[in-house]
PAZAPA-4460 file (N, C-alpha, C; in steps of 0.05 Angstrom, whole numbers, plus 32768, in hexadecimal, padded with zeros to 4 digits):
% residues 183
    n_x    n_y    n_z   ca_x   ca_y   ca_z    c_x    c_y    c_z   seq   type   mol
   8039   7EBA   814D   801B   7EC1   8138   8030   7EC3   8117     1      M     A
   8047   7ED4   8114   805B   7EDC   8105   805C   7EBA   80F2     2      L     A
   806B   7EA5   8109   807B   7E85   8103   805F   7E7C   80F7     3      T     A
   8046   7E7E   8102   802B   7E6F   80F5   8028   7E77   80DD     4      R     A
   802D   7E96   80D9   801E   7EA6   80B7   8032   7E90   80AD     5      R     A
   804F   7E96   80AF   805F   7E8F   809C   805F   7E6E   8095     6      I     A
   8056   7E5A   80AA   8055   7E44   80A3   803A   7E3C   8093     7      L     A
   8027   7E51   809C   800F   7E4A   8085   800D   7E5F   8065     8      L     A
   8028   7E67   8066   802B   7E73   804E   8038   7E5A   8042     9      A     A
   8048   7E4D   8047   8064   7E40   8037   805B   7E27   8028    10      A     A
   8041   7E21   802B   8032   7E10   8012   8026   7E21   7FFF    11      P     A
   8024   7E3F   8003   8018   7E4B   7FED   803D   7E52   7FD5    12      L     A
   804B   7E5B   7FE4   805F   7E5B   7FE0   8076   7E46   7FD5    13      L     A
   8072   7E2C   7FDD   8079   7E16   7FD3   806A   7E0D   7FB1    14      A     A
   8055   7E11   7FAE   8046   7E11   7FA3   803A   7E27   7F8D    15      A     A
   804D   7E32   7F8A   8051   7E50   7F72   805E   7E44   7F59    16      L     A
   804C   7E3F   7F45   805B   7E3F   7F2B   8068   7E4F   7F23    17      P     A
   8084   7E48   7F09   8093   7E59   7EFC   807E   7E78   7EF3    18      S     A
   8071   7E6C   7EEE   8063   7E87   7EDC   8052   7E95   7EF4    19      S     A
   8048   7E8D   7F0F   8042   7EA6   7F1B   8059   7EB1   7F2C    20      L     A
   8070   7E9A   7F32   807D   7EA9   7F37   808D   7EC1   7F2C    21      S     A
   808B   7EC0   7F0D   8091   7EDD   7F01   807E   7EEC   7F03    22      A     A
   8063   7EEC   7F08   8051   7F01   7F0E   8057   7F09   7F28    23      Q     A
   8063   7F06   7F3F   8067   7F11   7F5B   806E   7F33   7F5A    24      V     A
   8086   7F2C   7F44   808E   7F48   7F3A   807E   7F5F   7F2E    25      S     A
   8061   7F4D   7F31   8050   7F59   7F17   8038   7F6E   7F2B    26      S     A
   801E   7F6F   7F20   8004   7F80   7F31   7FF6   7F6F   7F31    27      S     A
   7FE0   7F74   7F47   7FCA   7F64   7F46   7FB7   7F62   7F29    28      A     A
   7FBF   7F76   7F1C   7FAB   7F7F   7F01   7FA7   7F66   7EF2    29      Y     A
   7FC4   7F4C   7EFE   7FCF   7F3A   7EE7   7FB0   7F28   7EE7    30      A     A
   7FA6   7F24   7EFF   7F93   7F0C   7F03   7F79   7F18   7EFC    31      F     A
   7F6E   7EFE   7EFB   7F4C   7F04   7EF4   7F41   7EE7   7F15    32      T     A
   7F27   7EEE   7F19   7F10   7EE2   7F25   7F01   7ED7   7F19    33      F     A
   7EFE   7EC3   7F19   7EDA   7EBF   7F11   7EC4   7EC5   7F1B    34      E     A
   7EB7   7EDB   7F13   7EA2   7EEA   7F20   7E81   7ED2   7F2D    35      G     A
   7E77   7EE3   7F44   7E65   7EDB   7F48   7E4D   7ED9   7F3C    36      L     A
   7E51   7EEA   7F1F   7E39   7EE1   7F0B   7E45   7ED1   7EF8    37      D     A
   7E59   7EC4   7EF7   7E66   7EB9   7EDF   7E77   7EC4   7ECA    38      G     A
   7E72   7EDB   7ED3   7E8A   7EF3   7EC4   7EA8   7EF6   7ECF    39      N     A
   7EB9   7F01   7EBD   7ED5   7EF6   7ECD   7ED3   7F16   7EDB    40      P     A
   7EDE   7F13   7EF1   7EED   7F33   7EFF   7F04   7F37   7EF7    41      V     A
   7F05   7F43   7EE6   7F2C   7F40   7EE1   7F30   7F61   7EF3    42      R     A
   7F47   7F61   7EFE   7F49   7F6D   7F15   7F60   7F85   7EFF    43      L     A
   7F66   7F7C   7EDE   7F70   7F8E   7ECB   7F5E   7FA4   7EC9    44      A     A
   7F41   7FA2   7EC6   7F2D   7FB8   7EBF   7F2C   7FC6   7ED3    45      D     A
   7F35   7FC6   7EEC   7F3F   7FDC   7EFF   7F56   7FE3   7F03    46      H     A
   7F67   7FDF   7EEE   7F82   7FF4   7EF4   7F84   8006   7EF0    47      A     A
   7F96   801A   7F05   7F95   803A   7F0C   7F7E   803A   7F20    48      G     A
   7F6F   8029   7F23   7F61   8029   7F43   7F6D   8021   7F53    49      R     A
   7F6D   8024   7F71   7F6A   8021   7F87   7F5B   8003   7F8C    50      V     A
   7F67   7FEA   7F90   7F50   7FD8   7F9B   7F53   7FD1   7FB9    51      L     A
   7F40   7FB8   7FBE   7F3F   7FB3   7FD7   7F2E   7FA4   7FD8    52      M     A
   7F42   7F8E   7FD2   7F35   7F69   7FD3   7F35   7F55   7FF1    53      V     A
   7F21   7F4E   7FED   7F1E   7F41   800D   7F0B   7F2E   8004    54      V     A
   7F13   7F15   8016   7F07   7EFD   8011   7EF6   7EF6   8028    55      N     A
   7EDB   7EF3   8019   7EC3   7EFB   8036   7EB8   7ED5   8033    56      T     A
   7EA2   7ED9   8044   7E86   7EBE   804C   7E7B   7ECA   8055    57      A     A
   7E66   7EBC   804E   7E49   7EC2   8053   7E41   7EBC   8072    58      S     A
   7E47   7EAC   8083   7E40   7E99   8096   7E56   7EA2   80A9    59      S     A
   7E61   7EB7   80AC   7E7C   7EBB   80C0   7E74   7ED3   80D0    60      C     A
   7E7E   7EDD   80EC   7E79   7EE9   80FB   7E7E   7EFA   80F2    61      G     A
   7E91   7F09   80D3   7E9A   7F23   80CF   7E8A   7F2C   80B6    62      F     A
   7E72   7F18   80B3   7E63   7F1D   809D   7E59   7F36   8095    63      T     A
   7E57   7F45   80AF   7E49   7F62   80AE   7E5C   7F6D   80A2    64      P     A
   7E71   7F70   80A3   7E85   7F84   8097   7E82   7F82   8071    65      Q     A
   7E66   7F6E   8065   7E63   7F72   804F   7E53   7F9C   804E    66      Y     A
   7E4E   7F9E   8062   7E37   7FBB   8065   7E53   7FD8   8065    67      A     A
   7E6A   7FC4   8073   7E80   7FDD   807C   7E94   7FD7   8059    68      D     A
   7E94   7FC3   8046   7E9D   7FC1   8030   7E8F   7FD4   801D    69      L     A
   7E72   7FD3   8020   7E59   7FD8   800A   7E58   7FFB   8013    70      Q     A
   7E5B   8005   802B   7E5F   801B   8032   7E7D   8030   802B    71      A     A
   7E97   8025   802A   7EAD   802B   8017   7EAB   802A   7FF9    72      L     A
   7E9F   8014   7FF2   7E93   8015   7FCD   7E88   8033   7FC5    73      W     A
   7E74   803C   7FD8   7E58   804F   7FDF   7E73   806C   7FD3    74      T     A
   7E80   806D   7FE8   7E92   8089   7FF2   7EA2   8086   7FDF    75      R     A
   7EB0   806F   7FD5   7EC9   8076   7FCA   7ECC   8073   7FAD    76      Y     A
   7EB7   805E   7FAB   7EBF   8056   7F8F   7EBA   8069   7F76    77      R     A
   7EAD   807B   7F73   7EB2   8095   7F62   7ECD   80A0   7F62    78      D     A
   7ED9   809A   7F74   7EFB   80AF   7F7D   7F0B   80A1   7F6D    79      R     A
   7F00   8082   7F68   7F19   806B   7F5D   7F1A   8057   7F73    80      G     A
   7F05   804F   7F8A   7F08   8032   7F8E   7EFD   801B   7F87    81      L     A
   7F08   8005   7F89   7EFB   7FF0   7F7F   7EFD   7FDB   7F8E    82      T     A
   7EDD   7FCF   7FA3   7EEE   7FBC   7FB5   7EEA   7FA1   7F9E    83      I     A
   7EEE   7F8E   7FA9   7EE4   7F6A   7FA2   7EE7   7F61   7FB5    84      V     A
   7ECC   7F4A   7FB7   7EC4   7F36   7FC4   7ECD   7F29   7FBA    85      G     A
   7EDB   7F0F   7FCF   7EE1   7EFA   7FC2   7EE0   7EE7   7FD9    86      V     A
   7EBB   7ED1   7FD0   7EB2   7EC1   7FDD   7EC9   7EA4   7FEF    87      P     A
   7ECB   7EA0   8000   7ED4   7E8A   8002   7ECE   7E74   8015    88      S     A
   7ED0   7E57   8012   7EC2   7E48   8028   7EE5   7E3E   8036    89      D     A
   7EF3   7E47   8030   7F13   7E44   803C   7F06   7E37   805F    90      D     A
   7EFD   7E48   8064   7EFB   7E44   808A   7EDE   7E3F   8091    91      F     A
   7ED0   7E31   8077   7EB5   7E25   807B   7EA3   7E34   8086    92      N     A
   7E9C   7E4C   8075   7E8E   7E61   807F   7E7C   7E6D   8063    93      Q     A
   7E79   7E5B   8053   7E76   7E64   802F   7E73   7E56   8025    94      E     A
   7E57   7E4A   8028   7E54   7E2D   801E   7E3B   7E26   800E    95      R     A
   7E34   7E49   7FFF   7E19   7E4C   7FF4   7E1F   7E41   7FD3    96      G     A
   7E11   7E4A   7FC0   7E19   7E49   7FA6   7E24   7E5F   7FA3    97      T     A
   7E30   7E6E   7F86   7E29   7E82   7F81   7E09   7E92   7F81    98      A     A
   7DF8   7E89   7F78   7DDF   7E92   7F70   7DDE   7E99   7F96    99      A     A
   7DE0   7E8A   7FA9   7DDF   7E8D   7FC8   7DEE   7EA1   7FCB   100      D     A
   7DFE   7EA9   7FC6   7E15   7EB5   7FD3   7E0E   7ED1   7FCC   101      I     A
   7E04   7ED8   7FA9   7DFF   7EF5   7F9F   7DDF   7EFB   7FA5   102      A     A
   7DC9   7EE6   7FB0   7DB8   7EF0   7FC7   7DBC   7EFA   7FD6   103      A     A
   7DCD   7EEB   7FE7   7DCD   7EF0   8005   7DE4   7F15   8004   104      F     A
   7DF2   7F10   7FF9   7E09   7F35   7FF4   7DFD   7F45   7FF0   105      C     A
   7DE4   7F3F   7FD8   7DD7   7F54   7FDA   7DB8   7F5B   7FDE   106      Q     A
   7DAD   7F48   7FEC   7D9A   7F47   7FF4   7D9C   7F51   8015   107      G     A
   7DB0   7F45   8023   7DAE   7F4B   803A   7DC2   7F67   803E   108      V     A
   7DD7   7F6B   802C   7DE8   7F7C   8035   7DE4   7F9B   801A   109      Y     A
   7DDC   7F92   8007   7DDC   7FA9   7FF1   7DF2   7FAA   7FE4   110      G     A
   7DFF   7F8C   7FDE   7E20   7F8C   7FD3   7E13   7F9A   7FAE   111      V     A
   7E28   7FAB   7FB1   7E30   7FB8   7F90   7E4C   7FB5   7F89   112      T     A
   7E4E   7FAE   7F95   7E79   7FA9   7F88   7E7B   7F8F   7F88   113      F     A
   7E97   7F9A   7F70   7E96   7F77   7F61   7EA2   7F67   7F74   114      P     A
   7E91   7F48   7F6B   7E8E   7F31   7F7C   7E9B   7F1B   7F6A   115      M     A
   7EB0   7F0D   7F6B   7EB8   7EF2   7F67   7EAA   7ED9   7F75   116      A     A
   7EB2   7EC5   7F5E   7EA6   7EAA   7F6D   7EAB   7EA2   7F84   117      G     A
   7EA8   7E91   7F86   7EB5   7E84   7FA4   7ED1   7E70   7F9C   118      K     A
   7EEA   7E7B   7FAA   7EFF   7E76   7F9E   7F13   7E6B   7FBE   119      H     A
   7F22   7E5A   7FBD   7F2E   7E52   7FD4   7F4A   7E71   7FCF   120      R     A
   7F4D   7E77   7FEE   7F65   7E8A   7FF1   7F74   7E86   8001   121      V     A
   7F75   7E69   800A   7F93   7E65   801B   7F93   7E44   8012   122      T     A
   7FB0   7E38   8014   7FBE   7E22   8005   7FC6   7E27   7FE8   123      G     A
   7FCD   7E0C   7FE2   7FD2   7E08   7FCC   7FC4   7E0C   7FB5   124      R     A
   7FAA   7E08   7FBC   7F91   7E09   7FA6   7F8C   7E28   7FAB   125      D     A
   7F91   7E41   7FB3   7F85   7E54   7FB8   7F8A   7E64   7F96   126      A     A
   7F81   7E77   7F96   7F73   7E87   7F7D   7F94   7E92   7F7B   127      H     A
   7F99   7E96   7F5F   7FBB   7EA0   7F5B   7FB8   7EBB   7F6B   128      P     A
   7FA7   7ECC   7F65   7FA8   7EEC   7F7A   7FB4   7EE2   7F93   129      F     A
   7FA7   7ED3   7F9E   7FB5   7EC8   7FC3   7FCB   7EC3   7FBE   130      F     A
   7FD9   7EB0   7FAF   7FF0   7EA2   7FAF   8002   7EBD   7FA9   131      R     A
   7FFC   7ECA   7F98   800D   7EDE   7F8F   8015   7EF2   7FAA   132      W     A
   7FF7   7EFE   7FBB   7FFC   7F05   7FD6   800E   7EF9   7FEB   133      I     A
   800F   7EDE   7FE5   8017   7ECE   7FF9   8037   7ECC   7FF6   134      A     A
   803C   7ED1   7FE1   805A   7ED8   7FD6   8065   7EEE   7FDE   135      A     A
   8057   7EFF   7FD5   805B   7F19   7FDF   805E   7F1D   7FFD   136      Q     A
   8048   7F12   800C   804B   7F20   8029   803F   7F04   8033   137      R     A
   804F   7EF0   803E   8049   7ED7   8040   8043   7EDE   806D   138      P     A
   8045   7EFB   806C   8034   7EF4   8086   8019   7F00   808B   139      T     A
   800B   7F0D   8071   7FF6   7F21   806D   7FE4   7F0A   8061   140      D     A
   7FE1   7EE9   8063   7FD3   7ED9   8053   7FB7   7ED8   8064   141      I     A
   7FA4   7ED7   805B   7F8C   7ED8   8067   7F89   7EBB   807D   142      P     A
   7F80   7EBB   8097   7F84   7EA7   80A9   7F64   7EA6   80B7   143      T     A
   7F55   7EBA   80A2   7F38   7EB8   80A9   7F2A   7EC3   8091   144      W     A
   7F0A   7EC7   8095   7F01   7ED8   8085   7F02   7EF1   8089   145      N     A
   7EFF   7F02   806C   7EFC   7F20   8074   7F1C   7F31   8075   146      F     A
   7F2F   7F1F   806B   7F47   7F29   806A   7F4E   7F42   8050   147      H     A
   7F50   7F56   8055   7F4E   7F6C   8041   7F69   7F6F   803A   148      K     A
   7F68   7F75   8022   7F85   7F86   8013   7F7A   7F93   8005   149      Y     A
   7F94   7FB1   8005   7F92   7FC8   8001   7FAC   7FC6   7FEA   150      V     A
   7F9B   7FCF   7FCB   7FB6   7FD3   7FB9   7FB3   7FF1   7FB8   151      L     A
   7FCB   7FF9   7FAA   7FD1   8019   7F9F   7FC2   800E   7F84   152      G     A
   7FC8   802F   7F74   7FB4   802C   7F58   7FD7   8025   7F43   153      R     A
   7FE3   8015   7F55   7FF7   8004   7F43   7FF9   7FEC   7F41   154      N     A
   7FE1   7FD7   7F54   7FDF   7FC2   7F58   7FEF   7FBA   7F70   155      G     A
   7FFE   7FC6   7F80   8012   7FB8   7F8E   7FFB   7FC3   7FA8   156      Q     A
   7FFF   7FA6   7FB6   7FFC   7F9E   7FD9   8002   7FBD   7FEA   157      V     A
   7FF3   7FC8   7FEF   7FFA   7FE1   8000   7FF0   7FDD   8022   158      V     A
   7FE4   7FCA   8029   7FDC   7FCB   8042   7FCA   7FAB   803E   159      G     A
   7FCB   7F9E   8057   7FBD   7F8B   805B   7FAA   7F88   8075   160      A     A
   7F93   7F82   807A   7F86   7F7A   809D   7F79   7F69   8099   161      F     A
   7F7B   7F5D   80AD   7F6E   7F3F   80BF   7F54   7F4B   80BA   162      P     A
   7F45   7F31   80BA   7F26   7F37   80C7   7F10   7F49   80D8   163      A     A
   7F23   7F44   80F2   7F22   7F57   810E   7F22   7F75   8105   164      R     A
   7F2A   7F80   80EA   7F2A   7F9D   80E9   7F1B   7FA9   80CF   165      V     A
   7F04   7FB5   80D3   7EED   7FB1   80C9   7EF4   7FC3   80B5   166      R     A
   7EEB   7FC1   809B   7EF6   7FDA   8087   7EF0   7FF4   8085   167      P     A
   7EDD   7FFA   8097   7EDD   8016   80A2   7EEA   8024   80B2   168      T     A
   7EFC   8017   80BC   7F14   8014   80D2   7F21   8033   80C3   169      D     A
   7F24   8040   80D9   7F3D   8058   80CA   7F58   8058   80BA   170      P     A
   7F6A   8048   80CD   7F77   8038   80BB   7F77   8035   809F   171      R     A
   7F63   8027   8094   7F61   801A   8084   7F54   802F   8068   172      I     A
   7F43   803B   807F   7F38   805B   806C   7F4B   806F   8060   173      V     A
   7F5C   8070   8078   7F79   8087   8079   7F8A   8077   8054   174      A     A
   7F89   8061   8061   7F98   804F   8044   7F93   8055   802D   175      L     A
   7F78   8050   8033   7F67   8059   800C   7F63   8071   800A   176      I     A
   7F63   8087   801F   7F66   80A7   801A   7F81   80A9   8007   177      E     A
   7F94   80A5   8015   7FAF   80A6   8010   7FB3   809F   7FEE   178      A     A
   7FA5   807C   7FEF   7FB9   807C   7FD4   7F9E   807C   7FBD   179      Q     A
   7F87   808A   7FBF   7F71   809D   7FB1   7F7C   80B8   7FAC   180      L     A
   7F8B   80C7   7FBF   7F9E   80DC   7FBA   7FB8   80D8   7FAB   181      A     A
   7FC0   80C3   7FA3   7FD5   80C0   7F94   7FD4   80C0   7F79   182      S     A
   7FDD   80C4   7F67   7FDD   80C6   7F4F   7FE7   80B1   7F34   183      A     A
***
């Protein structure tokens, strides 16, 4: 499994432009996503908060995790947690338009946390945020939808969890609470 993940990350690492290589030592707050509503989702707007960034899809067996993400957002947003969903069709399970995705997420799961527009999360054309992650943590790249990254208040990755780990898993909740408690 480790070898497979490193092999999957190799094209991402090879494709890093020198400007992105310089960002490897910076924080996640350097990145902006095009938003689902057309407005930018600037991670810098959430500097100093704990972030959870999740690649999502509307037609996946893990799609009910939207409810867990919304529950975490509702529980912890006033304490300093921001969740950002990043729809992706990398695994052929997010084929709708931005309007379709928004209607689905809001209508079915009541999602109110920030949602990026549809972006690639793997390969050479992955969004720069996901290439930045791959450069730092090549064994923690998304291998399916609902891969979760927790970033501390300094914008650095403090945990990564695959699709099978629900957002409300005690390990994730404990990590979020520990990061929220740090100043």
